[in-house]
N, C-alpha and C positions, 0 to 999 in steps of 0.2 A: 504494500500500500504506500502511495506517495504522500508525503507530508509537505505542506506549504509553510515556509519559514520566512519571517520578516526580520531583518537585522539591519539597523541603520536605514538607508534608503534602498537597500537591495531586497529583492524577493526571489527566493529559490524554491525549487521542489526537489526533494530527495526521497529515496526509499527509507521508510521508517525503520528504526533499529532500536532495540531495547538497551543496547550497550555500545558505547563509543569504543571502537577497536579497529585494527588494521583489516579486519574481516568485513567491514562495511562495504557494501557494493560501491558507493561513492562516499569518501570520507568527509564528514562534517562534524566539528566539535563545538557545541554551543558555549562551552566553558571558555573557549578562546576568543569570545566576543571582545573582551577588554583588550586583548592582544591586537585585534584589528582596529578597535577604537583608537588606541594609542598610535598605531601606524598612520591612520588618517590625520590625526591631530598633529603628529610630528611633521609630516610632509607639508601640511598646510602652514606650519610655523617656520619651516626651514626656508632658506634663501633660494633653493633650487626651483627653477621654472623650466617649462618646455622640455620635460623629462621624457626619455625613452625608458619604459618600465618593463622589466623581465620578471615573470612569475613562473619559475621552473616546476613547481609542485602544487598545482592549483586545484586539483580535486573537483569540488563542486563549482568553483569559480567565484565564491562569495567574496574573497579578498579583492580580486580585481574589479568586480562589479561595484563594490563599495568605493574603491578608489575612483572609478569613472564617474560615479554619481555624487561623491562627497568632496572631492578635492576642488579647490578654487579654480576659476577660469584661468587658463594660461599655464597651469601646472603640468599638464600631460600633452606630449607630442604624439607618442605612440605607446601602446601597451600590448604585450605578447603573453597570452595565457599558454601554459603547457602542462600536459600530463601524459605519462606513458600508457595509462590505462584507457582503452578505447571507450569504456562506459563513462569514465570521467569526462573525456572530451565531448561526448554526446551530451552529458549533463551540463557542461559549460555552455555549449551552444544553446540548449533549451533555456537555461537560466538567464542568459543574456537577453534572449527574446522575451522571456517572462518579465524581466526588469525594464522592458521597453527599449532595449538596445538592439536594433535589428539589422545594422549594417556592419559586417565584419567579414574577414577572410579566413577560411580554413586551409591551412597549409598541409598539403599531402605529405605523408611520411613514407619514404621509400622502403623503410624497414617493415612497416605494417601496411602493405599495399592493399590487402583485402578489405581492411577497415576503411582506409582512405578512399578507395574506389566506390564504396557503398554510401559514403557521405554525400549529401547534396552539396555541390560546389556553389557557394554563393559568390556573386559577382564582386570582383575586387573594387571596393568603393570606400573612401574614407567616411567615417561616421561623424556627423556634425553634432557637437554637444556644447552648449554654453557659448556659442559664437566662435568656437575653435574647431578646426578639423583635427580629428584624432584617428590615427590608423590603428585598427584593432585586429589582431590575428590570434588564431587558435592553432596550436601546434600539438602534434602527437608523437613525441620523441622521448628518449631517455633524457632525464633532467640535465645531466652534464653535457650530453651531445647538443641539446637544445641551446645551452649557453655557449658552448665552443663554436657552434655553427653560426652564431650571431656575430654582428660587428661590434657588439658591446651595448651596455645599458647604463643609464644614469642612476637607476634605482633597481636593485635586485633584492628580492625577499626570499630567503631560504627558510622554509617552514616545514620540516619533515616530521614524520612520526618516529621519534627516537633521536639518534645522533645526527648531527649535521655534517659529520666528517666526510661522507662520500661525495659531498657536493661543494665543499669549500674551495678546492683548487680551481675548478672551472668557474665558480662564481667570482673569485678574486681576480682571475685572469681577465674576466669580461666586465668588471666594474670600472667605470670611466674615471678620469681625473676629476676630483671634487664631487664624485658621485657618492651615494649613500648605500651601504650594504647592511641589510637587516638579517639577523640570524636568530632562529629559535632552536632551542635544544631541550628535549625532554628526557635526555639521558642523565637524570639527576642522581641515580644510585651510584654510578661510577664517580661522578664529579664531587659528591658530598661524602665519600669515604666508605660507603657500604661495601663496595668492591674496589679496594685500593689498587690491586694489580691491574684491573681493567683500566683504571684512570691513568696509570703509568704507561700502559700500552697504547691507549687511544689519544691521550692528551699530553703525554710527555711531562708529567708532573705528579707529585705525590699529594693526595688530598689529606684532610684531617677531619674526623667526625667529631665535632663539638658544636658549641652554640654558634660559632662563626662559620659553619660549614657551607652555608649558602653563599656567603660573600666570597669565601675562598674558591668555591666551585665556579662561580661566575668569573672570577679573576683568572682562574686556570684556563677556562674556555677562551677568554679574551686573548690571553697570551698565545694559545695555540693558533687562533685565527691570525693574529699579528705575525707569527713566525712564517706562516704560509705567504702572507703578503710581502714580507721582507725579501724573500728570494726573487720577487718580481719588482723590487724597488718601489713598493707601495706601502706607505705608512698608513695603517688603519687605526684611526684615532676614535676612541669611544665618545659618542655624543649623547647617548641615552641608554642606560643599561639597568636591568632590574631582574629580581626573582619574584615570581608570583605563582601561587597555587602548586603547579607541578612542572614548571618550566623556567628556563633561563632565556632572557631576551637581550640582545645587544645590537645597537645601531652604530655603525662606523662611518666616519668621513674618510674618504680615500684621498690621500695627498701623495703625489709622486715626488721622488727624489731621494738620493742617497743620504743627504744630511737629515732629512725628516725621518728616514728609517732608523738612522743611528740614534736619534732622540728616543725612539720607541724602545729599543733593546736596553738602553740605559735605565729604563724604568721597570725592568724585570728583576725579580728577586724573591726572597722568602718572606712569609708572613705567618707568625704563630706556629712555626714548624711545618707549614704546607708550602708547596711550590716546586719549582719556580712558577711565578705568576705575575700578573700585571699589578703594579703598585701605584700607577698614575690615577688620574681622575676618571670616574665612571660616567660623569655627565658634563655636558656643556651648560654652565650655569644660566647663561642668557636664554638658551633654548628651553631649559626646564622651567624658568620663570614665565616665558612666553606661552608655553603649552598650558601651564596651570591657569594663567590669566585668560587665555582664549576660551578654555573650557568653562571657567567660572562666569565669564561674560555671556557665553552662549547659553549656559544653564539658567542664568537670571532672566535672560530674554525669553527663553522657552517657558519658564514658569509664569512670567507675566502674561505671555500670550495664551498659555493654557488657562489661566484664571479668567482672562477677558473673553476669549473666544476659542473654543476647541478647534474650529475650522482653520484657524491661522497656523496651527501646528504643522500642517503640510507645506507651508510656505517657507519654513525655516530649515536651512540645510544642517547637515552633520548630526549631532548627538542628541538623543533624548536625555533627560536629566538622569544622572547616575551619581548619587551621593558617594558611593563607595569608590568610584574611580576618581572623583574630585578629591576625596580624602587621601587616596593613594598618591596622587600627583602633588598634593600639598606636602606630604611627607618627603617626597623626593626633592621638591623645591627647596625645603629647609635643609635637607641632608646635603644637597649639592653645594651649599655654601662652605662646606668643610672638605678640603682636599686632604683627607686622612684615610689611610687604609686600616680597616679593622675597627672594633668597638668593644665595649664591656657589657657583660650581662649582669643585671642587678640580682636576679634570683640565684645565678650560679655563684656569684661572689658572696651573697648573703648566706648561702648554704655552707660554703667553705668556712665562713666566719662564725657559723652557728648563731646567727642573729635571730632573736625572737620576733622583732618587729622590723619591717622594711619600709623606708621612706617612699613616698610617691615619686614616680619618675620625674614629674614636673618640678618637684621640690629639689631633687638632685641636680637637674639641669640648671635651675636657677642659682644654686650655690656654686656650681662650677663656673658659671658666667660671672658671678660676683667675685670669684677668686681670680678673675682676669683671663680665663680660658674660654675656648669655644666648645659648644656642645649642642647636640640636636638628637632627636629620635632617629631611628633608622627603619626603613621600610622592611628590612630583612627580619625583624623581630620586634614585637611589641614590648618586650622587657629589656631592651638593649639601648645603650647610649653611645653615639659616635662623638668622641671628644679628643682634644690634644693634651688633656691633663694626664699626669703619670698614674700608673695603676695604684701606686702607694697612696697618692693624694686622693684618688677615687675611693679607695678603701676607707681613708680617714673620714671622708664625707658620709659614707654609709654608716660608720660607727657613731657619728654624731647623732 
């Protein structure tokens, strides 16, 4: 039975499934809505315009459809959907049309001739959206071949089920100068220390399973991606990175040049016994502020319109009100002000000290700032504080 799903401004139909897994006929994970929300928000706030976008693992087409319908005018020059699964390609085609995007080109795949020959070949014609011509293509290839056979992209989104490893080399080769590479990784068990040997084999670093494991896992992943970029003289600089629910997500700005690459490896090292990993900033502070401000402004506008007239909701682009996402982005906005790797866990420290009472996190942060140091909550954990104060001084405040 087919199920109709509305997410953002996209409408798709997929075969209903009781469980999200690789065995789904066409993969769609509703939990990753925030992942896609943040992607749209980031690209709207980034300086990049007239982008050629490559989506090598597109499944239902939901991500690409949302980009087409929610990115501001002038952001997209062309967008290429791809999936190796013939059923997924057919789903992308149908979902584009369901979302009222009816002019696109299906690129025949020489590897999968039987499927390609059975598809209705739609006339090659640019689709006009928002006053701008956009070339929309659907490909049916292996993800890495799709990327390597292209002339390159200004935005590539690698969003696999599991590890991103098999697709990184091709994606990094084809990301353009000043382009943005987005990588999702759900291989959290290896990166957070459940399977340390697997982490060493796959990510060339030793993890550590403790309260800081999600930050160290993300930093290990970032370094692995950067190392691949370095061999092509591409410095991949994190502009927005996070851990949420069951996945790691990192956006990189690609800067070409040997000097820029050298600045990257100088920021690799160890943290709390884990690594080597990335010790530099996880966010572009200006971008984090802009994203939070844009979502806050948009949500206020939506709420006002909702209260005044429900019909006006359809006239406002982008996001429905999501208090959880707004709170998440606010935490990252505050956290991005501190270029500090690692944090302290209040409960872990209190347990070691055998404290009977624990001060509130807000009180601890206030005292750290009053002592002349920086401090903020971290999105990685609700009981942790990112700060430049020494651990001894932090313990002293807890004892007070």
